[in-house]
N, C-alpha and C positions, 0 to 999 in steps of 0.2 A: 966477174963475180965480186972482187974485193970493193970495186967502188960501190956496188949496190949496198953491201954488207956495210961500208964506211957512212953511205949517206942516211941507213937506216938508223944504224949506232947513232950518230949526228941528231938525230929527228929523237929519237928517246933521249937523249942527254938535254936537247933545249925544251921538251916536253917536262922532263923532272925538274927542272930549272923553275920552270914557270908553273908548275904544280908548287913549287916549295916555296914560292911569293905568296900563292894564295892560301896555302895552310897555314904559314907564320901570321896573314894579316886574319884570320879564323883564331887562331889562339892568343891574339891579342884583345880579340872582341869576347872571348870568352873570357880572360885573366881581367879584363875592365867591368865586366858584369859581377864576377865575382867579386873585385873589388868594391865596386858600390854598394853591393849588399852587406857586406863586413863593415864598413866605414861608419862610424860616428857620426851621424848627420840629423838634423832636426827631423821629426817624424810627421808625419801627416795630420791636420788636426790642431798642432799645437799654436798658440798666440805669437804674434809679434814681440810681444812683452816677455813673454816665454825662452823664445828663440835669444833674444840678446842677452837674458839673464844667465841662460845655461851655455852660450857659446859665444858669448861678447859681441862685442860692437861688428861688421861686417866693415870690410874693405872698402867695399864701395857700395852705395843703393843705387840703382839704374834708375831713369825716369819710369813713371809708372805709365801701362796701356792698357787700352781699353775703357771701360765708363761711359762710352757714347751713347749706351743703350741698356734698360733692365737687362738683358739677355745678355750682355756682355760687361761683366762686372770689373771692375780693376784690378788687375795683376801686377803685382809688384815684384822685383828682383833684388834680391841683396846678393851680393859676390862675397865669398869667402874664398880662404886659400885653395882649398881642395873640391869645394863644389861651389854651386849656386842652388838657394833658395827660392823656389816661387811661392810668392801669397795671391790667393783669392781675397780680396777685400783685407782682413788681417790675419786669416788662417793661413798654414801649411798647406798646401796642394803637392807639391815634390821636392825634391833634393836631389840634384843632377851633379854628378861628377867632372871635375873640370879635364881638359886633355891632360894627357898624362906625360905629352911632350910636344914643343912646337909643331911638330914634323908628324903627328899623329891625325890620321885620316878619319873623320868622323862629325858628329853633328857641330856646326857652327858656335861659338863661345858666344861670350856675351855682349862681344863687341861687334857681331855681324861678321866677323871674318873665319874664314874654314881652315 
């Protein structure tokens, strides 16, 4: 009887540990979404000139993508310390927060690494 109890208790401990990791990951995602919403980043519709005058020069301007057909406009990406700004032609379409740490699991960063 004690063996059965220990096996069952061990199973609960392992399950609790596994669930703890999942809860931690969910908490991180929620925190990151809240961080993105509250960060001072370029807003949709701003021009490249407006972004550069308000937020300064980006640390990097990545090679443009698209533009091979009228239905595929040129997309520019400017890298700042806390976020990447995406432009369609010369207007902001989105600003996305960078990884919080090198070990964070999430979307690939600008260099294509995960």
